C-alpha positions in Angstrom: -17.5 -0.6 8.0 -15.6 0.1 11.2 -13.1 -2.7 10.4 -11.9 -0.6 7.4 -11.9 2.7 9.2 -8.6 4.5 8.4 -9.2 7.1 11.0 -8.8 4.6 13.9 -5.6 4.8 15.9 -6.1 1.2 17.1 -7.8 -0.8 14.2 -8.1 -4.1 16.0 -10.3 -5.0 19.0 -10.4 -8.1 21.1 -13.6 -10.2 21.4 -14.5 -8.3 24.6 -14.4 -5.0 22.8 -11.0 -3.8 24.2 -8.6 -2.1 21.8 -5.5 -4.0 20.9 -3.0 -1.3 21.7 -0.1 -3.3 20.2 -1.4 -2.7 16.7 -1.7 0.9 15.3 -2.5 2.6 12.0 0.9 4.2 11.5 -0.3 7.4 9.9 -2.4 8.0 13.0 0.5 7.8 15.4 3.4 9.2 13.3 3.6 12.9 12.5 7.1 13.3 11.0 8.2 15.6 8.1 10.3 12.9 6.5 7.9 10.0 6.8 4.8 9.5 4.6 2.5 6.5 5.3 -0.6 5.4 3.4 -4.0 4.6 5.0 -4.6 1.2 6.6 -0.9 0.4 7.0 -0.4 -0.9 10.5 2.5 -2.0 12.7 2.5 -4.4 15.6 4.8 -4.1 18.6 4.6 -6.2 21.8 6.1 -3.3 23.7 4.2 -0.3 22.1 6.4 2.8 22.1 5.4 6.4 22.8 7.3 7.4 19.6 6.5 5.0 16.8 8.6 7.0 14.3 11.7 6.6 16.5 10.9 2.9 17.0 10.5 2.0 13.3 13.0 4.4 11.7 15.4 5.5 14.4 17.8 7.3 12.2 15.2 9.3 10.2 15.7 12.8 11.7 13.3 15.7 11.0 14.8 17.7 8.2 17.1 15.0 7.0 17.7 14.9 3.2 15.9 11.6 2.7 12.4 10.3 3.1 10.7 7.1 4.1 7.6 6.4 2.1 5.3 3.4 2.9 2.2 2.6 0.8 -1.4 1.6 1.8 -2.4 -1.6 3.4 1.1 -2.6 4.5 1.7 -4.9 7.5 4.7 -4.4 9.6 5.6 -7.0 12.3 7.2 -6.6 15.7 10.9 -5.7 15.5 11.0 -4.5 11.9 13.2 -1.5 11.4 14.0 0.9 8.6 17.5 2.2 8.4 17.4 5.3 6.2 20.3 7.0 4.6 21.3 9.3 7.4 22.3 6.3 9.4 25.3 5.9 7.1 28.8 7.3 8.1 31.0 9.1 5.5 33.5 6.6 4.1 35.7 8.9 2.0 38.1 9.8 4.8 40.7 7.9 6.7 38.1 7.1 9.4 34.4 6.6 9.5 34.1 8.2 12.9 31.5 11.0 12.7 33.5 13.6 14.6 31.2 16.6 13.6 28.1 15.2 15.3 29.8 15.9 18.7 30.7 19.5 17.7 27.8 21.9 17.4 29.9 24.4 15.5 30.7 21.8 12.8 27.4 20.0 12.7 25.6 22.3 10.2 28.4 22.0 7.7 28.4 18.3 8.2 24.7 18.1 7.5 25.0 20.4 4.5 27.4 17.9 2.9 24.8 15.1 3.2 22.8 15.9 0.0 21.3 13.6 -2.5 20.7 10.7 -0.1 18.3 8.1 -1.5 14.7 7.7 -0.3 13.5 4.4 1.1 10.2 3.5 -0.7 7.8 0.7 0.3 4.9 -0.1 -2.1 1.3 -1.0 -1.3 0.2 -4.3 0.4 3.7 -5.2 1.6 4.2 -7.6 4.5 7.4 -7.0 6.4 8.1 -9.9 8.8 9.2 -10.1 12.4 12.6 -8.5 12.9 13.3 -7.6 9.3 15.7 -4.8 8.5 15.2 -2.6 5.5 18.4 -0.8 4.5 18.9 2.8 3.2 17.5 3.4 -0.3 15.7 0.1 -0.5 12.7 0.1 -2.9 10.1 -2.7 -2.3 7.5 -3.2 -5.0 3.8 -3.8 -4.4 2.7 -7.0 -2.8 6.2 -8.0 -1.6 6.6 -10.3 1.4 9.8 -9.9 3.5 10.7 -12.9 5.6 11.4 -12.7 9.3 14.9 -11.5 10.1 15.6 -10.6 6.5 18.1 -7.8 5.7 16.8 -6.1 2.6 18.7 -3.8 0.2 18.2 -2.5 -3.3 15.1 -3.0 -5.4 12.7 -5.9 -4.8 10.2 -6.5 -7.7 6.4 -6.5 -7.3 5.0 -9.6 -5.6 8.4 -11.2 -4.8 9.1 -13.1 -1.6 12.5 -12.3 -0.1 14.3 -13.8 2.9 17.8 -14.1 4.3 20.8 -11.9 4.9 21.4 -10.5 2.4 17.8 -10.9 1.3 17.3 -12.7 -2.0 14.2 -13.5 -4.0 13.0 -17.0 -3.1 10.1 -17.0 -5.6 7.4 -14.8 -7.1 4.0 -15.0 -5.6 2.2 -15.1 -9.0 3.2 -15.5 -12.6 3.9 -12.4 -14.8 0.4 -12.3 -16.2 -1.3 -12.3 -12.8 1.1 -9.7 -11.5 0.3 -7.4 -14.4 -3.4 -7.8 -13.9 -3.0 -7.0 -10.2 -1.0 -3.9 -10.8 -3.6 -2.8 -13.3 -6.4 -3.4 -10.7 -4.5 -1.4 -8.0 -7.2 -2.6 -5.6 -5.5 -0.6 -2.7 -6.8 2.6 -4.4 -10.4 1.4 -4.6 -13.1 3.0 -2.4 -13.6 1.1 0.8 -17.0 -0.1 -0.2 -15.7 -1.8 -3.3 -12.8 -3.5 -1.3 -15.3 -4.7 1.3 -17.5 -6.2 -1.5 -14.5 -8.1 -2.8 -13.0 -9.5 0.4 -13.8 -13.1 -0.5 -12.2 -12.7 -3.9 -9.1 -11.2 -2.3 -8.9 -14.1 0.3 -9.4 -16.8 -2.4 -7.2 -15.2 -5.0 -10.1 -15.0 -7.4 -8.7 -12.4 -9.8 -11.6 -12.8 -12.3 -14.0 -11.8 -9.6 -11.8 -8.8 -8.7 -11.9 -7.7 -12.4 -15.6 -8.2 -12.8 
């Protein structure tokens, strides 16, 4: 099943067999101590970068006190960005200007004071739309859809659709019973052969067939 091969750097091919280099499996192109990404999660960029970590999470520095975690089978559109907690400036003083970052002698003490920063956590099967911005410490549940250009903060429940600035829940994709059944199934953790056998059920929202 080459179309479900998590080892591929470029999972999509054009009809003539050429790789679509604008789409990558992120955990095949990002090796960063503060970023963890599940299999089959891809990103699309019309100007593919050399450094995908810097493109998607430009303030997530190696060794920073926070992490970015993204689940399996997520879909990240062009222009989406994750602003993790190290992007924030201290607000307890008279100025928010980060003087220590320009002074190597003061930088380590400055970094040492940045403890307990929140992780940013994205669930499984999340679609993050074109140009969306995910703010520090956001936690997106499984199956969430983030609208184009949305600015997302806080906790988003499983299978919610959010949009706007600030993002708000427009509606839930399914009722509470179906969401509970989907979370119990956790199809994103299935063996690939089982997922492949249920592609029609996934596409047609046939939950009974998924549970069979």
